[in-house]
N, C-alpha and C positions, 0 to 999 in steps of 0.2 A: 281354785283354778290350778291346773297342773303346772308344775314348774317348767315343763317343756313349752307349754303354751305361753306362760308368763315371760319366759326368756325370749320367745319369738316376738311377742307383742312389745317388749322393751326394746328389742333390736329395731323393730319397725318405727317405734317412737323416736329412737336415736337417729335413725336414717332420715325421718321426716325433718328432724331438727337440723340436719346438715344441709337442707335445701329450703331455707326460709324464703328465698326470693324466687322460688319456682312453684307457684301455686298448683300447677297441674301435677307435678311430681308429688307434692304433699297430698293432694286429693287422691291420687292413685294409691299411695301408701296407706292412707286412712281407710280407703275402700278395702284394701287387703286385710287390714286389721278387723274391720267390721265383718268381713266374710268369715274370718276365723271365729269371731264371737257368735255369728249366726250358726255355723257348723256345731259349735259347742251347745248352743241353745236347743238344737235339734237332737242332742244326745248322740251325735255322730263323730265326735272328736277322735275316738279310737279308730273308726273306719277311715277318717282322714289321714291319720298317722300311718296306717297300713297302706293306703293309696300312695302317700308321699314316699314311702319306703321303696315301692316297686315302680314308681312313675319313670317312664323312659327305659324300662328293662323288658326283657322277653316275657317275664312273669306278668307284666301289665298289658301285654299285647292281647287283642281280642281272641277269644277261644271260639273255634268254628262249631256251628250246630251240627254240621255233617260234612263229610269229605267225598269228593267225586273225582273220577279219573279225567273227566272232560266237561266242558261247558254244556254240551248237549245233555249229558247225564244230570248235571245240576239243574238245568232248566226243566227237564222231565220231572224231577222230584219236586221242584218248586211249583209246577202246575198242579200238583196234588195237594198243595198246602193252602188251606183257606186263609191263613194269616201267619205271620211270623212276629217274634218279639221285635220291639224297636231296636234299630241298629244291629240287626242280625248279620252274622258273618258266616260264610261257608268257605271251605277249602276246595279249590279246583286245580288239579294237577300240581299240587304242592304250593300254590299261591293262595293267599287269603283274598276274598272278595266280599265287599259290602253288598247287601241285597236290598233292593228297593223296588217299589211297584210304580209303574207309570199310571197316568190318569185313566188309561183305557184298560188297566188291570194286568198288563204284562209285567213279568218279573225282569229286572235288569240286574246284571252283575257288574260291579265296578271294582277292578283290581286295586287292592291296597298295596302301597309300597312296603317292602320289608324294612326292618330296623336297619339292616346293613345299607340299603339304598338311601334311607333317610340320613344316615350318618356319613355317607360317601359324598 
């Protein structure tokens, strides 16, 4: 086990020990530890450390599939797409938008808040 993971698991164990009379808190901490073991068992621990390193930064923010000057231009392009990857994002007039399809097959653009808006 990597020392970084071992240090983190030891910290979680110590934290759980500080809350012996709070079963929900202990269960939450134990679940976090199990999640780390699960990530390691999948061989994705290095990917997790990379994700953790950029989480909450601009580098972590979704990258758009395509950029458009207007919503009309984005919708025109979307109508030509048979399908898009899960959680696809496009840029419209400088703002990121999540792309989803309604039950009747129409594409919907949902503007995502910027990091600055979320921090403000």
